[in-house]
N, C-alpha and C positions, 0 to 999 in steps of 0.2 A: 504494500499499500504506499502510495507516495505521501509526502508530507501534505500536499494540498488536499488529497483524498481524506487523509486523517483529520485534517482541520474541518472539512465538510462535515464528516461523520459525527464529530463532537458537537458542531454547531446545530445539526439536525436533532440531536438528543437534548440540547439545552432546554430547560424548562418542562420536560416532559418527564414521565416516570421512569425512563431509561437513563436519565442523567445521573452521574455518580459524582461525589465529592472527593476532592484530592487535597492531601496536606502536603505542600510543596514548599521548598526553600525559596525565598523571595528577597533578593538583595541581602539585608542584614536581619531579616526576620523570617517568620514562617506565615504562609497563606493558606487559607482554605478556598479552594476554587471549585466552582461547578463546571463540568464539562460543558465546552462550547461557549463559555463567557470569558471575556478578557478580564474584566475587573474581579478581584477576589470578593468572596462573601465576607471574609473576616481575616485580619492580620493581627499578629502579636509577635513579641520577642520570645515566647515560649513555645517550643514544639508541643509539650504536653498540654497547653491550653489550646492549641490549634486542633490537636487530636480530639479533645473533649468536644469543641465545637463542631467538627466534622461528624463525629458520632452522632451528636444531637441532631444535626440537619439530615444525616442518613436515616435516623430512626424516624424522625417526623414524615420524611418523604418516601419511606419503605424502599430504599435503595442501598448502595454500598458506599463506604468511605474507605479510601486507600490511603495509606501513609507511605510517603516516599522518604528515602534517606536524603541526606545532603548532596549526594551525587546523582540522585534521580530514580534510582531503583525502588520498586515496591518492596517495603518491609513487612507490612501487615495489611489485612483487610478486615473490615467489620461489615457483615452482611445482614441487613435488615429487610431484605426483599420479601420474606415471608415471616409473619409473626405468629 
């Protein structure tokens, strides 16, 4: 999948029940981003706080929260698709 195809895929999922939340490094802080959206839902200096917020958002939206390492790899996931 090309980078352009990947971006389109995530844009199509934004705001739908298929959108996931990602905890990602952002400059000198941590951000919670919804797939397909440029602006983060939440930013903080603490990775733990970002994880808590992503879990809260994923739970509220019946979706998945992914936690990325500082180098970008997925470290953990929290699945709230089925309650």
